[in-house]
Each structure stands twice: as structure tokens, then as C-alpha cells.
N, CA, C and O atoms as CSV, one atom per row, in Angstrom:
chain,resi,resn,atom,element,x,y,z
A,1,MET,N,N,35.064,5.366,-21.797
A,1,MET,CA,C,34.294,5.139,-20.853
A,1,MET,C,C,33.868,6.257,-19.778
A,1,MET,O,O,32.693,6.309,-19.415
A,2,ARG,N,N,34.860,7.182,-19.251
A,2,ARG,CA,C,34.833,7.866,-18.554
A,2,ARG,C,C,33.904,9.029,-18.936
A,2,ARG,O,O,33.041,9.570,-18.244
A,3,LEU,N,N,34.284,9.290,-20.212
A,3,LEU,CA,C,33.653,10.538,-20.727
A,3,LEU,C,C,32.126,10.294,-21.088
A,3,LEU,O,O,31.287,11.194,-21.069
A,4,LYS,N,N,31.870,9.008,-21.409
A,4,LYS,CA,C,30.518,8.543,-21.505
A,4,LYS,C,C,29.963,8.617,-20.179
A,4,LYS,O,O,28.788,8.964,-20.298
A,5,LYS,N,N,30.229,8.471,-19.125
A,5,LYS,CA,C,29.637,8.650,-17.801
A,5,LYS,C,C,29.651,10.225,-17.487
A,5,LYS,O,O,28.725,10.550,-16.744
A,6,ALA,N,N,30.314,11.052,-17.801
A,6,ALA,CA,C,30.380,12.265,-17.363
A,6,ALA,C,C,29.338,13.017,-18.342
A,6,ALA,O,O,28.699,13.998,-17.962
A,7,GLU,N,N,29.229,12.478,-19.613
A,7,GLU,CA,C,28.003,13.155,-20.575
A,7,GLU,C,C,26.990,12.590,-19.913
A,7,GLU,O,O,26.072,13.388,-19.723
A,8,GLU,N,N,26.771,11.321,-19.413
A,8,GLU,CA,C,25.147,11.111,-18.446
A,8,GLU,C,C,25.073,12.053,-17.612
A,8,GLU,O,O,24.128,12.841,-17.646
A,9,PHE,N,N,26.152,12.152,-16.625
A,9,PHE,CA,C,26.079,13.057,-15.723
A,9,PHE,C,C,25.512,14.604,-16.120
A,9,PHE,O,O,24.691,15.290,-15.511
A,10,ILE,N,N,26.162,14.863,-17.212
A,10,ILE,CA,C,25.822,16.116,-17.796
A,10,ILE,C,C,24.250,16.388,-18.137
A,10,ILE,O,O,23.614,17.398,-17.835
A,11,ASP,N,N,23.707,15.071,-18.946
A,11,ASP,CA,C,22.781,15.328,-19.402
A,11,ASP,C,C,21.298,15.331,-18.076
A,11,ASP,O,O,20.214,15.913,-18.097
A,12,ARG,N,N,21.821,14.561,-17.233
A,12,ARG,CA,C,21.069,14.508,-15.998
A,12,ARG,C,C,20.903,15.989,-15.397
A,12,ARG,O,O,19.966,16.065,-14.603
A,13,GLY,N,N,21.595,17.152,-15.602
A,13,GLY,CA,C,22.052,18.172,-15.244
A,13,GLY,C,C,22.884,18.594,-14.134
A,13,GLY,O,O,22.690,19.660,-13.550
A,14,ASP,N,N,23.841,17.750,-13.821
A,14,ASP,CA,C,24.955,17.799,-12.856
A,14,ASP,C,C,26.105,18.255,-13.276
A,14,ASP,O,O,26.251,18.065,-14.484
A,15,ARG,N,N,27.114,18.863,-12.684
A,15,ARG,CA,C,28.351,19.311,-12.694
A,15,ARG,C,C,29.085,18.433,-12.731
A,15,ARG,O,O,28.761,17.518,-11.974
A,16,VAL,N,N,30.220,18.230,-13.446
A,16,VAL,CA,C,31.432,17.196,-13.362
A,16,VAL,C,C,32.669,17.933,-13.353
A,16,VAL,O,O,32.870,18.952,-14.013
A,17,LYS,N,N,33.542,17.339,-12.528
A,17,LYS,CA,C,35.044,17.678,-12.253
A,17,LYS,C,C,35.750,16.770,-12.868
A,17,LYS,O,O,35.658,15.568,-12.617
A,18,LEU,N,N,36.726,17.408,-13.964
A,18,LEU,CA,C,37.588,16.753,-14.799
A,18,LEU,C,C,38.781,16.885,-14.298
A,18,LEU,O,O,39.334,17.983,-14.228
A,19,THR,N,N,39.417,15.570,-13.815
A,19,THR,CA,C,40.932,15.766,-13.201
A,19,THR,C,C,41.891,15.089,-13.786
A,19,THR,O,O,41.572,13.912,-13.953
A,20,VAL,N,N,42.879,15.346,-14.142
A,20,VAL,CA,C,44.172,14.757,-14.905
A,20,VAL,C,C,45.421,14.951,-13.769
A,20,VAL,O,O,45.886,16.036,-13.419
A,21,LYS,N,N,45.871,13.513,-13.251
A,21,LYS,CA,C,46.577,13.436,-11.987
A,21,LYS,C,C,47.980,13.312,-12.690
A,21,LYS,O,O,48.019,12.678,-13.744
A,22,PHE,N,N,49.117,13.858,-12.198
A,22,PHE,CA,C,50.412,13.913,-12.493
A,22,PHE,C,C,51.261,13.086,-11.668
A,22,PHE,O,O,51.120,13.274,-10.460
A,23,ARG,N,N,52.195,12.127,-12.056
A,23,ARG,CA,C,53.076,11.359,-11.373
A,23,ARG,C,C,54.179,11.696,-11.495
A,23,ARG,O,O,54.247,12.363,-12.527
A,24,GLY,N,N,55.387,11.597,-10.888
A,24,GLY,CA,C,56.790,11.715,-10.828
A,24,GLY,C,C,57.280,12.761,-12.111
A,24,GLY,O,O,56.936,13.928,-11.923
A,25,ARG,N,N,57.780,12.590,-12.954
A,25,ARG,CA,C,58.492,13.370,-13.839
A,25,ARG,C,C,57.293,14.035,-14.847
A,25,ARG,O,O,57.590,14.953,-15.612
A,26,GLU,N,N,56.029,13.538,-14.786
A,26,GLU,CA,C,55.274,14.170,-15.572
A,26,GLU,C,C,54.884,15.570,-15.497
A,26,GLU,O,O,54.298,16.248,-16.341
A,27,MET,N,N,55.351,15.918,-14.225
A,27,MET,CA,C,55.015,17.451,-13.971
A,27,MET,C,C,55.722,18.169,-14.770
A,27,MET,O,O,55.299,19.297,-15.021
A,28,GLY,N,N,56.984,17.715,-15.382
A,28,GLY,CA,C,57.610,18.626,-16.093
A,28,GLY,C,C,57.216,18.906,-17.592
A,28,GLY,O,O,57.839,19.624,-18.374
A,29,HIS,N,N,55.993,18.157,-17.856
A,29,HIS,CA,C,55.203,18.353,-19.187
A,29,HIS,C,C,53.784,18.526,-18.808
A,29,HIS,O,O,53.029,17.556,-18.747
A,30,PRO,N,N,53.368,19.834,-18.531
A,30,PRO,CA,C,52.128,19.983,-18.268
A,30,PRO,C,C,51.362,20.250,-19.575
A,30,PRO,O,O,50.133,20.272,-19.508
A,31,GLU,N,N,51.828,20.406,-20.486
A,31,GLU,CA,C,51.181,20.666,-21.719
A,31,GLU,C,C,50.427,19.340,-22.212
A,31,GLU,O,O,49.540,19.427,-23.061
A,32,ALA,N,N,50.776,18.197,-21.697
A,32,ALA,CA,C,50.366,16.998,-21.946
A,32,ALA,C,C,49.033,17.042,-21.007
A,32,ALA,O,O,48.004,16.834,-21.649
A,33,GLY,N,N,48.899,17.212,-19.976
A,33,GLY,CA,C,47.563,17.428,-19.267
A,33,GLY,C,C,46.739,18.280,-19.926
A,33,GLY,O,O,45.545,18.026,-20.087
A,34,TYR,N,N,47.276,19.293,-20.333
A,34,TYR,CA,C,46.159,20.460,-20.830
A,34,TYR,C,C,45.655,19.757,-22.182
A,34,TYR,O,O,44.462,19.907,-22.443
A,35,ASN,N,N,46.415,19.029,-23.040
A,35,ASN,CA,C,46.156,18.538,-24.213
A,35,ASN,C,C,44.651,17.412,-24.001
A,35,ASN,O,O,43.629,17.386,-24.687
A,36,VAL,N,N,45.019,16.584,-22.817
A,36,VAL,CA,C,43.698,15.754,-22.563
A,36,VAL,C,C,42.780,16.457,-22.144
A,36,VAL,O,O,41.677,16.099,-22.555
A,37,VAL,N,N,42.788,17.610,-21.267
A,37,VAL,CA,C,41.627,18.309,-20.784
A,37,VAL,C,C,40.837,18.907,-21.950
A,37,VAL,O,O,39.612,18.999,-21.875
A,38,ASN,N,N,41.494,19.299,-22.985
A,38,ASN,CA,C,41.135,20.179,-24.154
A,38,ASN,C,C,40.369,19.079,-24.959
A,38,ASN,O,O,39.208,19.322,-25.287
A,39,GLN,N,N,40.943,17.882,-25.300
A,39,GLN,CA,C,40.392,16.689,-26.013
A,39,GLN,C,C,38.958,16.204,-25.440
A,39,GLN,O,O,38.000,15.827,-26.114
A,40,ALA,N,N,39.042,16.303,-24.068
A,40,ALA,CA,C,37.669,15.952,-23.199
A,40,ALA,C,C,36.710,16.697,-23.379
A,40,ALA,O,O,35.578,16.248,-23.555
A,41,LEU,N,N,37.040,18.224,-23.367
A,41,LEU,CA,C,36.213,19.476,-23.557
A,41,LEU,C,C,35.605,19.395,-24.985
A,41,LEU,O,O,34.390,19.538,-25.126
A,42,ASP,N,N,36.552,19.132,-26.218
A,42,ASP,CA,C,36.014,18.830,-27.492
A,42,ASP,C,C,35.047,17.780,-27.633
A,42,ASP,O,O,34.087,17.933,-28.388
A,43,LEU,N,N,35.214,16.726,-26.975
A,43,LEU,CA,C,34.488,15.559,-27.454
A,43,LEU,C,C,33.023,15.705,-26.819
A,43,LEU,O,O,32.045,15.141,-27.310
A,44,LEU,N,N,32.963,16.610,-25.547
A,44,LEU,CA,C,31.845,16.918,-24.623
A,44,LEU,C,C,30.789,18.001,-25.461
A,44,LEU,O,O,29.558,18.042,-25.454
A,45,GLY,N,N,31.770,18.835,-26.164
A,45,GLY,CA,C,30.960,19.644,-27.177
A,45,GLY,C,C,30.224,20.970,-26.722
A,45,GLY,O,O,30.717,21.799,-25.958
A,46,GLU,N,N,28.902,21.051,-27.336
A,46,GLU,CA,C,28.081,21.967,-27.041
A,46,GLU,C,C,27.212,21.671,-25.852
A,46,GLU,O,O,26.264,22.411,-25.586
A,47,LYS,N,N,27.470,20.729,-25.207
A,47,LYS,CA,C,26.388,20.316,-24.154
A,47,LYS,C,C,26.960,20.995,-22.851
A,47,LYS,O,O,26.244,21.133,-21.859
A,48,ILE,N,N,28.289,21.421,-22.885
A,48,ILE,CA,C,28.653,21.753,-21.805
A,48,ILE,C,C,29.170,23.175,-21.789
A,48,ILE,O,O,29.517,23.748,-22.821
A,49,LEU,N,N,29.221,23.880,-20.259
A,49,LEU,CA,C,29.536,25.224,-20.178
A,49,LEU,C,C,30.799,24.988,-19.107
A,49,LEU,O,O,30.791,24.229,-18.138
A,50,VAL,N,N,31.844,25.820,-19.539
A,50,VAL,CA,C,32.879,25.769,-18.360
A,50,VAL,C,C,32.515,26.443,-17.393
A,50,VAL,O,O,31.974,27.522,-17.635
A,51,GLU,N,N,32.687,26.042,-16.084
A,51,GLU,CA,C,32.305,26.680,-15.018
A,51,GLU,C,C,33.474,27.294,-14.377
A,51,GLU,O,O,33.481,28.421,-13.883
A,52,ARG,N,N,34.612,26.350,-14.424
A,52,ARG,CA,C,35.852,26.718,-13.696
A,52,ARG,C,C,36.985,26.476,-14.793
A,52,ARG,O,O,37.014,25.415,-15.418
A,53,GLU,N,N,38.014,27.597,-15.031
A,53,GLU,CA,C,38.971,27.211,-16.258
A,53,GLU,C,C,39.584,26.154,-15.396
A,53,GLU,O,O,39.366,25.834,-14.227
A,54,THR,N,N,40.556,25.626,-16.456
A,54,THR,CA,C,41.586,24.645,-16.138
A,54,THR,C,C,42.883,25.268,-15.285
A,54,THR,O,O,43.657,26.126,-15.711
A,55,LYS,N,N,42.925,24.659,-14.053
A,55,LYS,CA,C,44.410,25.010,-13.303
A,55,LYS,C,C,44.651,24.156,-12.518
A,55,LYS,O,O,43.811,23.357,-12.103
A,56,PHE,N,N,46.221,24.199,-12.082
A,56,PHE,CA,C,46.800,23.345,-11.318
A,56,PHE,C,C,46.179,23.344,-9.833
A,56,PHE,O,O,45.800,24.423,-9.378
A,57,GLU,N,N,46.061,22.176,-9.064
A,57,GLU,CA,C,45.944,22.050,-7.696
A,57,GLU,C,C,46.984,20.736,-7.196
A,57,GLU,O,O,46.947,19.506,-7.167
A,58,GLY,N,N,47.824,21.737,-6.865
A,58,GLY,CA,C,49.188,20.420,-6.389
A,58,GLY,C,C,49.603,19.756,-7.604
A,58,GLY,O,O,50.173,20.402,-8.484
A,59,ARG,N,N,49.366,18.513,-7.729
A,59,ARG,CA,C,49.756,17.621,-8.743
A,59,ARG,C,C,48.703,17.157,-9.599
A,59,ARG,O,O,48.808,16.176,-10.335
A,60,ASN,N,N,47.629,17.919,-9.484
A,60,ASN,CA,C,46.420,17.606,-10.320
A,60,ASN,C,C,46.120,19.175,-10.977
A,60,ASN,O,O,46.343,20.325,-10.599
A,61,LEU,N,N,45.402,18.457,-12.336
A,61,LEU,CA,C,45.150,19.765,-13.295
A,61,LEU,C,C,43.414,19.424,-13.474
A,61,LEU,O,O,42.956,18.431,-14.039
A,62,THR,N,N,42.705,20.413,-12.898
A,62,THR,CA,C,41.375,20.259,-13.038
A,62,THR,C,C,40.586,21.238,-13.362
A,62,THR,O,O,40.922,22.402,-13.140
A,63,THR,N,N,39.345,20.904,-13.971
A,63,THR,CA,C,38.297,22.112,-14.558
A,63,THR,C,C,36.988,21.218,-14.083
A,63,THR,O,O,36.873,20.019,-13.826
A,64,ILE,N,N,35.965,22.424,-14.076
A,64,ILE,CA,C,34.694,22.108,-13.588
A,64,ILE,C,C,33.786,22.302,-14.500
A,64,ILE,O,O,33.602,23.514,-14.611
A,65,VAL,N,N,32.791,21.390,-15.572
A,65,VAL,CA,C,32.125,21.716,-16.274
A,65,VAL,C,C,30.602,21.377,-15.965
A,65,VAL,O,O,30.374,20.357,-15.315
A,66,GLY,N,N,29.606,22.131,-16.370
A,66,GLY,CA,C,28.384,21.847,-15.980
A,66,GLY,C,C,27.453,22.043,-17.423
A,66,GLY,O,O,27.918,22.542,-18.448
A,67,PRO,N,N,26.383,21.664,-17.313
A,67,PRO,CA,C,25.337,21.644,-18.488
A,67,PRO,C,C,25.031,22.935,-18.917
A,67,PRO,O,O,24.826,23.844,-18.113
A,68,ASN,N,N,24.977,23.112,-20.379
A,68,ASN,CA,C,24.672,24.061,-21.072
A,68,ASN,C,C,23.171,24.266,-21.053
A,68,ASN,O,O,22.390,23.464,-21.564
A,69,LYS,N,N,22.743,25.575,-20.330
A,69,LYS,CA,C,21.160,25.658,-20.343
A,69,LYS,C,C,20.309,25.708,-21.510
A,69,LYS,O,O,19.087,25.569,-21.475
A,70,LYS,N,N,21.156,25.957,-22.775
A,70,LYS,CA,C,20.584,26.276,-24.072
A,70,LYS,C,C,19.875,24.967,-24.656
A,70,LYS,O,O,19.318,25.004,-25.754
């Protein structure tokens, strides 16, 4: 559902911030969060251009994507 909304925003020409929130002991397994973000990027496919690479901001793993101009 959320990826469908993100796809709608991308189609309109807006940027989207993808965030994965970690709670408690989840911080011990950051690779799980990277897997979720990579799956989302794969599903959005050629429509997007990654504007900011995936990185931690506190307990959140974030990346910013925008529409591909082509």
C-alpha cells in the first residue's frame, strides 16, 4: 500500500523519503533494514532516481528518491 502511494507521488513529479524505523534490539540487525529499502527500490524500478543514499539517522534508516527525468 505504501509503495503504491510512493509510486503515485513519483508519477506526479514529487520526491519521496523512504524510512525504516528500528525499535529495541532491531538495531543489532541493520542488514534487515537495508534489505527492506533495497526491495522497495527494486519495486519502484526505473521510475526513480536515488537522490540521497541510504544512511542511518538515529534509529531510522532513510533514503530520498525522486522521479527519473527520462
